[in-house]
C-alpha positions, 0 to 999 in steps of 0.5 A: 735831345736824341734825333733819329736818322731815317731813310725814306722813299719817294712816290715813284719808289726809285730814290732814297732820301735821308731825314732827321726826326724826333721819334724812332718808331715811324713807319710811314713819312708824314704829310708834305706839310710836316716834312721839312728841308733846308729851304722849307721850315715845315718840320715843327711837329714831333712826328715831322721829318727834316730832309738832309737835302732840298726836296719836293715834299709832296713827292715824299709824303705817306711813303715807307720809312725806316730808322737807320741810326741816331744823333744827339743835339743840345740847345743853348740859351739863344735857341741855337742847336749844336750836334753832340760829339758822337760816341758808341750810342750814335751813328748808323745802327745805333739808337741811343736806346737806354741813354738818359736825356735831360727833360728841361723845366717849363716845357709844354705849358708847365709854369713851375718845374714840370707841373701845369697850373691847370686853372690854379697855381702849380707849386714851386720846389727848391730843386727839380729834375727829370730825365727820360729814355726813349726806346726804338719801339716808341716807349718812353720812360720819365723819372721826376724828382723834386724837393723843398719849398720853392716859395710859391705854394700850390693853389686851386681845387684842380688836378695836378698835371705833370708834363711829358717830353713827348705827346702821349699816344691817345689810342693806347693810353687807356690800356697797358701803355699808360702806367707809372708809380710814385710817391708824393709828400705833402706839407707836414709829412703826409705820405701819398702813394700815387698811380699815374694816368696818362692824358692821351693826345697831350704832353701830360699825366695826373697822379691818382692818390692811393690814400684818398680816392681821386687825383692829387690837386695843386692845393695840397702843396701848401706852405712847408716841406714837400717832395715827390718822386715819380716814374712813368712809361708811355707810348709816344704818338706818331700823329 
């Protein structure tokens, strides 16, 4: 996972502190409740910042910040995070822009791969992969692939939703920021072209069926061979 290094100012504008964040395009530090440090485990939002040193958080909130570089970290099965060895994409003035990062399965409520049950049953696939890129301006691109019958068929007349690695900006999601394309093959080889529609303010999007008007539904993934390939781009939310 990429982590971004910020310089932020205090209320008096007479000191600079460095912090880590998940997003590369913050302009203002978050509220004190969303600023963490080694003595305060408050940085649990995507737009949070985590100070390298202990600070009085209220002295550093709602102030100008600038992203000055990036690092990467990986998590093991015990939820222990380790910083990755630095390379040419890391460090001051480097932002890992254009680098693919793995998007793990079963995140943000997904019950099968990267799909939500949404009141029904999400279908399982034999192989599932997703990778994402987050750019310095906050746009993130995700590519999903899945194939094969994983043993659990989709059910329920409910729209199919896929999860995203970042919350989607809900101000812009109805305009140009919310977009994507893909293809889905149901059982019996039925080809469906899809257009992606972001669900602003959440970590999810749905796929609109080109062939039959309306969203693809979980119940369409019945027993038998199936696969999908989806690409989408959204703006990550900063609030």
